[in-house]
Backbone as a printed PyTorch tensor [residue, N CA C, xyz], in Angstrom:
tensor([[[-17.1880,   0.7690,  15.9650],
         [-17.3150,   0.9680,  14.5390],
         [-16.5850,  -0.1740,  13.8230]],

        [[-17.1920,  -0.7030,  12.8160],
         [-16.5980,  -1.7980,  12.0580],
         [-16.5660,  -1.4230,  10.5890]],

        [[-15.4660,  -1.7900,   9.9370],
         [-15.3080,  -1.5490,   8.5050],
         [-15.1500,  -2.8890,   7.8060]],

        [[-15.7230,  -2.9850,   6.6380],
         [-15.5590,  -4.1910,   5.8400],
         [-14.7890,  -3.7870,   4.5830]],

        [[-13.6540,  -4.4270,   4.3800],
         [-12.8420,  -4.1640,   3.1960],
         [-12.7440,  -5.4600,   2.4180]],

        [[-13.1200,  -5.4040,   1.1640],
         [-13.0590,  -6.5910,   0.3210],
         [-11.8380,  -6.5030,  -0.5840]],

        [[-11.1690,  -7.6160,  -0.8020],
         [-10.0070,  -7.6100,  -1.6940],
         [-10.4080,  -7.1720,  -3.1100]],

        [[ -9.4960,  -6.4570,  -3.7620],
         [ -9.7230,  -6.0980,  -5.1670],
         [ -9.1860,  -7.1830,  -6.0910]],

        [[ -8.3950,  -8.0870,  -5.5220],
         [ -7.8000,  -9.1700,  -6.2910],
         [ -6.8760,  -9.9890,  -5.4200]],

        [[ -6.0680, -10.8350,  -6.0710],
         [ -5.1850, -11.7470,  -5.3530],
         [ -3.8280, -11.8190,  -6.0420]],

        [[ -2.8250, -12.1360,  -5.2430],
         [ -1.4650, -12.2880,  -5.7420],
         [ -1.2640, -13.6980,  -6.2810]],

        [[ -0.6410, -13.7830,  -7.4290],
         [ -0.1630, -15.0610,  -7.9610],
         [  1.3560, -14.9340,  -8.0140]],

        [[  2.0330, -15.8500,  -7.3430],
         [  3.4750, -15.7550,  -7.2050],
         [  4.0950, -17.1330,  -7.1290]],

        [[  5.3730, -17.1980,  -7.4550],
         [  6.1170, -18.4540,  -7.3260],
         [  6.4490, -18.7460,  -5.8760]],

        [[  6.1740, -17.8100,  -4.9970],
         [  6.5580, -17.9360,  -3.5810],
         [  5.3490, -18.3350,  -2.7360]],

        [[  5.2850, -19.5910,  -2.2820],
         [  4.1250, -20.0380,  -1.5150],
         [  4.2420, -19.8330,  -0.0070]],

        [[  5.4680, -19.5540,   0.4900],
         [  5.6480, -19.4570,   1.9380],
         [  6.2690, -18.1070,   2.3170]],

        [[  5.9530, -17.6250,   3.5040],
         [  6.3660, -16.2760,   3.9220],
         [  7.7760, -16.1970,   4.5130]],

        [[  8.7910, -16.5120,   3.7270],
         [ 10.1720, -16.3390,   4.1910],
         [ 10.4750, -14.8530,   4.2950]],

        [[ 11.4260, -14.4990,   5.1690],
         [ 11.6970, -13.0950,   5.4370],
         [ 12.6060, -12.4050,   4.4320]],

        [[ 13.3830, -13.1100,   3.6440],
         [ 14.3860, -12.4720,   2.7990],
         [ 14.2950, -12.9010,   1.3390]],

        [[ 15.1180, -12.2390,   0.5270],
         [ 15.2770, -12.5560,  -0.8920],
         [ 14.0080, -12.3080,  -1.7250]],

        [[ 13.4030, -11.1550,  -1.5670],
         [ 12.1890, -10.8160,  -2.3100],
         [ 12.4600, -10.0380,  -3.5960]],

        [[ 13.6700,  -9.5030,  -3.7760],
         [ 13.9420,  -8.5720,  -4.8610],
         [ 13.6600,  -9.0760,  -6.2620]],

        [[ 13.9850, -10.3320,  -6.5390],
         [ 13.8050, -10.8710,  -7.8860],
         [ 12.4740, -11.5760,  -8.0870]],

        [[ 11.6640, -11.6040,  -7.0690],
         [ 10.3770, -12.3040,  -7.1690],
         [  9.4370, -11.5220,  -8.0940]],

        [[  8.9270, -12.2200,  -9.0650],
         [  7.9030, -11.6340,  -9.9450],
         [  6.5560, -12.1980,  -9.5240]],

        [[  5.5840, -11.3270,  -9.5300],
         [  4.2350, -11.7250,  -9.1210],
         [  3.2260, -11.0640, -10.0420]],

        [[  2.0330, -11.6010, -10.0560],
         [  0.9350, -11.0130, -10.8200],
         [ -0.2140, -10.7490,  -9.8720]],

        [[ -0.7150,  -9.5360,  -9.9170],
         [ -1.9310,  -9.2030,  -9.1710],
         [ -3.0830,  -9.3720, -10.1420]],

        [[ -3.9700, -10.2810,  -9.8050],
         [ -5.1140, -10.5720, -10.6590],
         [ -6.3470,  -9.9370, -10.0400]],

        [[ -6.8860,  -8.9300, -10.7370],
         [ -8.0810,  -8.2520, -10.2190],
         [ -9.2810,  -9.1860, -10.2050]],

        [[-10.2040,  -8.9110,  -9.3060],
         [-11.4740,  -9.6180,  -9.2420],
         [-12.3030,  -9.1670, -10.4430]],

        [[-12.3820, -10.0160, -11.4620],
         [-13.0490,  -9.6260, -12.7120],
         [-14.5660,  -9.4930, -12.5610]],

        [[-15.1260,  -9.9690, -11.4720],
         [-16.5540,  -9.7530, -11.2240],
         [-16.8130,  -8.2860, -10.8510]],

        [[-15.7730,  -7.5970, -10.3570],
         [-15.9150,  -6.1990,  -9.9360],
         [-15.1690,  -5.2110, -10.8180]],

        [[-14.1000,  -5.6700, -11.4860],
         [-13.2310,  -4.7510, -12.2270],
         [-12.9570,  -5.2620, -13.6360]],

        [[-13.0020,  -4.3500, -14.5630],
         [-12.6140,  -4.6540, -15.9400],
         [-11.2550,  -4.0410, -16.2260]],

        [[-10.7620,  -4.2040, -17.4570],
         [ -9.4510,  -3.6790, -17.8280],
         [ -9.3260,  -2.1570, -17.6520]],

        [[-10.4370,  -1.4510, -17.7200],
         [-10.3780,   0.0110, -17.5840],
         [ -9.9480,   0.4570, -16.1810]],

        [[-10.0320,  -0.4310, -15.1860],
         [ -9.6070,  -0.0820, -13.8230],
         [ -8.1110,   0.2040, -13.7600]],

        [[ -7.3430,  -0.3680, -14.6820],
         [ -5.8920,  -0.1490, -14.6870],
         [ -5.4380,   0.7070, -15.8640]],

        [[ -6.3830,   1.3260, -16.5420],
         [ -6.0560,   2.1800, -17.6750],
         [ -5.1140,   3.3060, -17.2460]],

        [[ -3.9920,   3.4480, -17.9180],
         [ -3.0160,   4.4870, -17.6160],
         [ -1.9590,   4.0840, -16.6100]],

        [[ -2.1310,   2.9630, -15.9420],
         [ -1.1680,   2.5220, -14.9360],
         [  0.1940,   2.2020, -15.5700]],

        [[  0.1790,   1.8050, -16.8320],
         [  1.4260,   1.4680, -17.5160],
         [  2.3250,   2.6750, -17.7640]],

        [[  1.8360,   3.8810, -17.5170],
         [  2.6520,   5.0980, -17.6480],
         [  3.5220,   5.3260, -16.4050]],

        [[  3.2900,   4.5630, -15.3600],
         [  4.0560,   4.6780, -14.1180],
         [  5.1010,   3.5710, -14.0550]],

        [[  6.1710,   3.8100, -13.3030],
         [  7.2080,   2.7900, -13.1520],
         [  6.9660,   1.8850, -11.9520]],

        [[  6.2790,   2.4110, -10.9310],
         [  6.0940,   1.6710,  -9.6810],
         [  4.6700,   1.8410,  -9.1440]],

        [[  4.2590,   0.8650,  -8.3520],
         [  2.9840,   0.9290,  -7.6380],
         [  3.2150,   0.6130,  -6.1790]],

        [[  2.3190,   1.1180,  -5.3670],
         [  2.2570,   0.7520,  -3.9600],
         [  1.1300,  -0.2570,  -3.8460]],

        [[  1.4130,  -1.3980,  -3.2540],
         [  0.4000,  -2.4440,  -3.1270],
         [  0.0940,  -2.6420,  -1.6480]],

        [[ -1.1720,  -2.5250,  -1.3080],
         [ -1.6410,  -2.7470,   0.0580],
         [ -2.2950,  -4.1290,   0.0750]],

        [[ -1.8560,  -4.9730,   1.0140],
         [ -2.3570,  -6.3460,   1.0290],
         [ -2.5750,  -6.8250,   2.4590]],

        [[ -3.2420,  -7.9610,   2.5820],
         [ -3.5790,  -8.5310,   3.8760],
         [ -2.7150,  -9.7580,   4.1500]],

        [[ -2.0500,  -9.7690,   5.3120],
         [ -1.3250, -10.9620,   5.7580],
         [ -2.3740, -11.9470,   6.2730]],

        [[ -3.0910, -12.5590,   5.3660],
         [ -4.2620, -13.3730,   5.7210],
         [ -3.9220, -14.6790,   6.4200]],

        [[ -2.6730, -15.1310,   6.3500],
         [ -2.3190, -16.3900,   7.0060],
         [ -1.7320, -16.2060,   8.3920]],

        [[ -1.6660, -14.9700,   8.8470],
         [ -1.2490, -14.7150,  10.2300],
         [ -2.4740, -14.9350,  11.1050]],

        [[ -2.3670, -15.8400,  12.0440],
         [ -3.4770, -16.1150,  12.9480],
         [ -3.7000, -14.9290,  13.8790]],

        [[ -4.9360, -14.6350,  14.1910],
         [ -5.2570, -13.5250,  15.0860],
         [ -4.5280, -13.6810,  16.4150]],

        [[ -4.3660, -14.9120,  16.8710],
         [ -3.6690, -15.1580,  18.1450],
         [ -2.1800, -14.7900,  18.0730]],

        [[ -1.6260, -14.6550,  16.8720],
         [ -0.2050, -14.3280,  16.7040],
         [  0.0350, -12.8280,  16.5310]],

        [[ -1.0320, -12.0450,  16.5080],
         [ -0.9010, -10.5990,  16.3150],
         [ -0.2010,  -9.9660,  17.5090]],

        [[  0.7360,  -9.0740,  17.2170],
         [  1.4870,  -8.3400,  18.2350],
         [  0.8490,  -6.9610,  18.4220]],

        [[  0.7570,  -6.5240,  19.6640],
         [  0.2270,  -5.1830,  19.9260],
         [  1.1810,  -4.3310,  20.7530]],

        [[  2.2530,  -4.9310,  21.2260],
         [  3.1970,  -4.2080,  22.0740],
         [  4.5660,  -4.1340,  21.4440]],

        [[  5.5690,  -4.5290,  22.2090],
         [  6.9510,  -4.4720,  21.7500],
         [  7.5740,  -5.8630,  21.7590]],

        [[  8.5860,  -6.0280,  20.9390],
         [  9.3140,  -7.2930,  20.8510],
         [ 10.6440,  -7.0300,  20.1650]],

        [[ 11.5170,  -8.0340,  20.1720],
         [ 12.7470,  -7.9530,  19.3890],
         [ 12.3770,  -8.2310,  17.9300]],

        [[ 12.7620,  -7.3780,  16.9810],
         [ 12.4920,  -7.6840,  15.5680],
         [ 13.0610,  -9.0520,  15.1990]],

        [[ 12.2500,  -9.8470,  14.5190],
         [ 12.5990, -11.2110,  14.1070],
         [ 13.0820, -12.0640,  15.2790]],

        [[ 12.6590, -11.6740,  16.4840],
         [ 13.0180, -12.3960,  17.7160],
         [ 14.5250, -12.4760,  17.9440]],

        [[ 15.2550, -11.5000,  17.4230],
         [ 16.7030, -11.4700,  17.6200],
         [ 17.0230, -10.6190,  18.8380]],

        [[ 17.5330, -11.2450,  19.8740],
         [ 17.8200, -10.5350,  21.1230],
         [ 18.9580,  -9.5290,  20.9990]],

        [[ 19.7410,  -9.6010,  19.9090],
         [ 20.7960,  -8.6050,  19.7060],
         [ 20.2560,  -7.3120,  19.0930]],

        [[ 18.9740,  -7.2970,  18.7200],
         [ 18.3170,  -6.0820,  18.2510],
         [ 17.4240,  -5.5780,  19.3750]],

        [[ 17.2010,  -4.2820,  19.4670],
         [ 16.4530,  -3.7310,  20.6030],
         [ 14.9680,  -4.1200,  20.5910]],

        [[ 14.4000,  -4.1770,  21.7760],
         [ 12.9510,  -4.3610,  21.8780],
         [ 12.3160,  -3.1030,  21.2820]],

        [[ 11.3970,  -3.3260,  20.3510],
         [ 10.8360,  -2.2430,  19.5630],
         [  9.3260,  -2.4340,  19.4410]],

        [[  8.5830,  -1.3640,  19.5320],
         [  7.1260,  -1.4260,  19.3950],
         [  6.6980,  -1.8890,  18.0140]],

        [[  5.5540,  -2.5100,  17.9300],
         [  5.0670,  -3.0660,  16.6630],
         [  4.9400,  -1.9910,  15.5890]],

        [[  4.6710,  -0.7360,  15.9690],
         [  4.5350,   0.3210,  14.9720],
         [  5.8790,   0.8960,  14.5400]],

        [[  6.9680,   0.4050,  15.1210],
         [  8.3180,   0.7720,  14.6940],
         [  8.9540,  -0.3930,  13.9320]],

        [[  8.1260,  -1.3390,  13.4990],
         [  8.5590,  -2.5030,  12.7280],
         [  7.6310,  -2.6740,  11.5330]],

        [[  8.0410,  -3.5240,  10.6110],
         [  7.1920,  -3.8140,   9.4540],
         [  6.8160,  -5.2990,   9.4070]],

        [[  6.8680,  -5.9670,  10.5440],
         [  6.5490,  -7.3910,  10.6160],
         [  5.1150,  -7.6900,  10.2100]],

        [[  4.8780,  -8.9380,   9.8650],
         [  3.5490,  -9.3470,   9.3850],
         [  2.5210,  -9.5480,  10.4930]],

        [[  2.9540,  -9.6490,  11.7410],
         [  2.0330,  -9.9070,  12.8520],
         [  1.4700,  -8.6040,  13.4160]],

        [[  1.0400,  -7.7360,  12.5580],
         [  0.5620,  -6.4030,  12.9050],
         [ -0.8880,  -6.4370,  13.3800]],

        [[ -1.3310,  -5.4330,  14.1150],
         [ -2.7040,  -5.4210,  14.6210],
         [ -3.7860,  -5.6310,  13.5560]],

        [[ -3.6700,  -4.9990,  12.3960],
         [ -4.6650,  -5.2080,  11.3430],
         [ -4.1600,  -6.0950,  10.2180]],

        [[ -2.9660,  -6.6730,  10.3930],
         [ -2.3600,  -7.6100,   9.4520],
         [ -2.2360,  -7.0400,   8.0340]],

        [[ -1.9850,  -5.7280,   7.9300],
         [ -1.8480,  -5.0860,   6.6200],
         [ -0.3830,  -4.9370,   6.2460]],

        [[ -0.0820,  -5.1980,   4.9850],
         [  1.2430,  -4.9860,   4.4380],
         [  1.1610,  -3.9830,   3.3090]],

        [[  2.2350,  -3.2690,   3.0860],
         [  2.3110,  -2.3260,   1.9730],
         [  3.7260,  -2.3610,   1.4180]],

        [[  3.8310,  -2.4190,   0.1020],
         [  5.1300,  -2.5010,  -0.5600],
         [  5.1010,  -1.6880,  -1.8440]],

        [[  6.2140,  -1.0280,  -2.1140],
         [  6.4010,  -0.3630,  -3.3990],
         [  7.0880,  -1.3660,  -4.3180]],

        [[  6.5030,  -1.6250,  -5.4720],
         [  7.0980,  -2.5780,  -6.4080],
         [  7.1620,  -2.0010,  -7.8190]],

        [[  8.0390,  -2.5810,  -8.5940],
         [  8.2380,  -2.1630,  -9.9770],
         [  7.1650,  -2.7830, -10.8630]],

        [[  6.6010,  -1.9760, -11.7460],
         [  5.6500,  -2.4900, -12.7270],
         [  6.4350,  -3.1340, -13.8630]],

        [[  6.1180,  -4.3850, -14.1600],
         [  6.7410,  -5.1020, -15.2670],
         [  5.8460,  -5.0060, -16.4980]],

        [[  4.5420,  -5.2040, -16.3010],
         [  3.5880,  -5.1280, -17.4070],
         [  2.1740,  -4.9880, -16.8540]],

        [[  1.3180,  -4.3730, -17.6550],
         [ -0.1090,  -4.2770, -17.3430],
         [ -0.8420,  -4.9280, -18.5060]],

        [[ -1.6020,  -5.9820, -18.2000],
         [ -2.3500,  -6.7010, -19.2290],
         [ -3.7880,  -6.8900, -18.7580]],

        [[ -4.6620,  -6.0530, -19.2870],
         [ -6.0860,  -6.1190, -18.9390],
         [ -6.2760,  -6.0540, -17.4270]],

        [[ -6.6790,  -7.1610, -16.7960],
         [ -6.9090,  -7.1830, -15.3480],
         [ -5.7630,  -7.8390, -14.5830]],

        [[ -4.6120,  -7.9620, -15.2310],
         [ -3.4250,  -8.5530, -14.5970],
         [ -2.3220,  -7.5040, -14.5310]],

        [[ -1.7930,  -7.2970, -13.3330],
         [ -0.6800,  -6.3790, -13.1210],
         [  0.5400,  -7.2080, -12.7350]],

        [[  1.5600,  -7.1910, -13.5850],
         [  2.7860,  -7.9490, -13.3390],
         [  3.7880,  -7.0140, -12.6590]],

        [[  4.3250,  -7.4600, -11.5150],
         [  5.2290,  -6.6230, -10.7210],
         [  6.4590,  -7.4090, -10.2960]],

        [[  7.4590,  -6.6760,  -9.8630],
         [  8.6790,  -7.2680,  -9.3220],
         [  8.9280,  -6.6590,  -7.9520]],

        [[  9.3120,  -7.5260,  -6.9790],
         [  9.6360,  -7.0380,  -5.6440],
         [  8.4490,  -6.9180,  -4.7110]],

        [[  7.3830,  -7.6510,  -4.9800],
         [  6.2260,  -7.6500,  -4.0770],
         [  6.4450,  -8.7490,  -3.0400]],

        [[  6.5180,  -8.3740,  -1.7870],
         [  6.7870,  -9.3460,  -0.7170],
         [  5.4980,  -9.9090,  -0.1300]],

        [[  4.6680, -10.4340,  -1.0120],
         [  3.4230, -11.0970,  -0.6260],
         [  3.3960, -12.4600,  -1.2990]],

        [[  2.9410, -13.4520,  -0.5870],
         [  2.9650, -14.8270,  -1.1030],
         [  1.7500, -15.1400,  -1.9790]],

        [[  1.8390, -16.2480,  -2.6700],
         [  0.7840, -16.6890,  -3.5730],
         [ -0.5540, -16.7920,  -2.8350]],

        [[ -1.5810, -16.2050,  -3.4130],
         [ -2.9240, -16.2550,  -2.8320],
         [ -3.2530, -15.0970,  -1.9030]],

        [[ -2.2970, -14.2050,  -1.6500],
         [ -2.5220, -13.0890,  -0.7380],
         [ -3.5970, -12.1410,  -1.2840]],

        [[ -4.5720, -11.7660,  -0.4610],
         [ -5.5800, -10.7910,  -0.8820],
         [ -4.9620,  -9.3930,  -1.0250]],

        [[ -5.2590,  -8.7440,  -2.1350],
         [ -4.7950,  -7.3740,  -2.3780],
         [ -5.9370,  -6.4190,  -2.0450]],

        [[ -5.6370,  -5.4240,  -1.2160],
         [ -6.6460,  -4.4630,  -0.7570],
         [ -6.7220,  -3.2500,  -1.6750]],

        [[ -5.5580,  -2.7840,  -2.1670],
         [ -5.5400,  -1.6010,  -3.0330],
         [ -4.2280,  -1.5340,  -3.7880]],

        [[ -4.2500,  -0.8060,  -4.8900],
         [ -3.0730,  -0.5330,  -5.7140],
         [ -3.0700,   0.9700,  -5.9670]],

        [[ -1.9110,   1.5960,  -5.7660],
         [ -1.7950,   3.0350,  -6.0280],
         [ -0.5150,   3.2860,  -6.8060]],

        [[ -0.5540,   4.1770,  -7.7970],
         [  0.6810,   4.5130,  -8.4940],
         [  1.6060,   5.2910,  -7.5650]],

        [[  2.9090,   5.0620,  -7.7160],
         [  3.8810,   5.8250,  -6.9360],
         [  4.1350,   7.1370,  -7.6730]],

        [[  3.9530,   8.2150,  -6.9490],
         [  4.2180,   9.5490,  -7.4890],
         [  5.2950,  10.2040,  -6.6410]],

        [[  6.2710,  10.8250,  -7.2900],
         [  7.3840,  11.4660,  -6.5770],
         [  6.9070,  12.3470,  -5.4320]],

        [[  5.8290,  13.0410,  -5.6490],
         [  5.3570,  14.0080,  -4.6610],
         [  4.8450,  13.3600,  -3.3760]],

        [[  4.5930,  12.0580,  -3.4030],
         [  4.1810,  11.3550,  -2.1970],
         [  5.3520,  10.6870,  -1.4810]],

        [[  6.5220,  10.7180,  -2.0970],
         [  7.7100,  10.1520,  -1.4670],
         [  8.2490,  11.1440,  -0.4400]],

        [[  9.0930,  10.7050,   0.4860],
         [  9.6260,  11.6330,   1.4890],
         [ 10.3330,  12.8240,   0.8370]],

        [[ 10.0910,  13.9950,   1.3840],
         [ 10.7030,  15.2110,   0.8670],
         [ 12.0100,  15.5320,   1.5790]],

        [[ 12.2930,  14.8010,   2.6500],
         [ 13.5530,  14.9440,   3.3740],
         [ 14.2690,  13.5970,   3.3410]],

        [[ 15.4940,  13.5690,   3.8440],
         [ 16.2190,  12.2980,   3.8720],
         [ 15.5490,  11.3430,   4.8690]],

        [[ 15.6370,  10.0740,   4.5770],
         [ 15.0280,   9.0400,   5.4130],
         [ 16.0430,   8.5900,   6.4570]],

        [[ 15.5930,   8.4660,   7.6890],
         [ 16.4550,   8.0720,   8.8020],
         [ 15.9320,   6.7690,   9.3900]],

        [[ 16.8560,   5.8840,   9.7740],
         [ 16.4610,   4.6400,  10.4260],
         [ 17.6110,   4.1320,  11.2830]],

        [[ 17.3060,   3.3030,  12.2960],
         [ 18.3610,   2.7700,  13.1590],
         [ 19.1890,   1.7030,  12.4300]],

        [[ 20.3760,   1.4440,  12.9600],
         [ 21.2870,   0.4610,  12.3510],
         [ 20.6680,  -0.9300,  12.2610]],

        [[ 19.9030,  -1.3520,  13.3060],
         [ 19.3210,  -2.6990,  13.2790],
         [ 18.3870,  -2.8510,  12.0790]],

        [[ 17.6730,  -1.7750,  11.6970],
         [ 16.7450,  -1.8470,  10.5600],
         [ 17.5190,  -2.0370,   9.2550]],

        [[ 18.6380,  -1.3490,   9.1160],
         [ 19.4800,  -1.5140,   7.9220],
         [ 20.0180,  -2.9400,   7.8460]],

        [[ 20.4280,  -3.4890,   8.9920],
         [ 20.9220,  -4.8660,   9.0290],
         [ 19.8040,  -5.8520,   8.6620]],

        [[ 18.6190,  -5.6380,   9.2190],
         [ 17.4710,  -6.4940,   8.9370],
         [ 17.1650,  -6.4990,   7.4470]],

        [[ 17.2250,  -5.3360,   6.8150],
         [ 16.8490,  -5.2100,   5.4090],
         [ 17.9750,  -5.5780,   4.4380]],

        [[ 19.1740,  -5.8350,   4.9170],
         [ 20.3210,  -6.0630,   4.0360],
         [ 20.1380,  -7.2730,   3.1010]],

        [[ 19.3650,  -8.2410,   3.5000],
         [ 19.1240,  -9.4270,   2.6520],
         [ 17.6580,  -9.5320,   2.2130]],

        [[ 16.8510,  -8.5360,   2.5740],
         [ 15.4290,  -8.6030,   2.2890],
         [ 15.1500,  -8.5860,   0.7800]],

        [[ 15.7720,  -7.6640,   0.0780],
         [ 15.5430,  -7.5530,  -1.3600],
         [ 16.6160,  -8.3120,  -2.0980]]])
């Protein structure tokens, strides 16, 4: 079975390269494909504080995709961990997802802060963040993940 997913738009950002850290202050604009979407596609989105953005790591070569386990960020002091226990970009379907703050909604342009996608990245979907979809229990993670994320934002 094969699925075809077309981008709904693209990221415009000051960040042209996929560095691993310091994403918190990055402002980006998601520009919808105006051939498919008009301003009404984002009507009401400005009532939300955050969105979840699903995007494609399109510059990861298929040959670089991980399907097993590895040390996160190739650091041997962190445990070997399966690809589904990591959020690295070399994922089987090369999909990324991030919750970001809405800065402004202008017609077919969504301005956000904290989107860890580089300039030109294809956007697959945008969803408003609703409290009821957030974890209902406390979130648990290993120490290495906290260390990895300490400089990410």
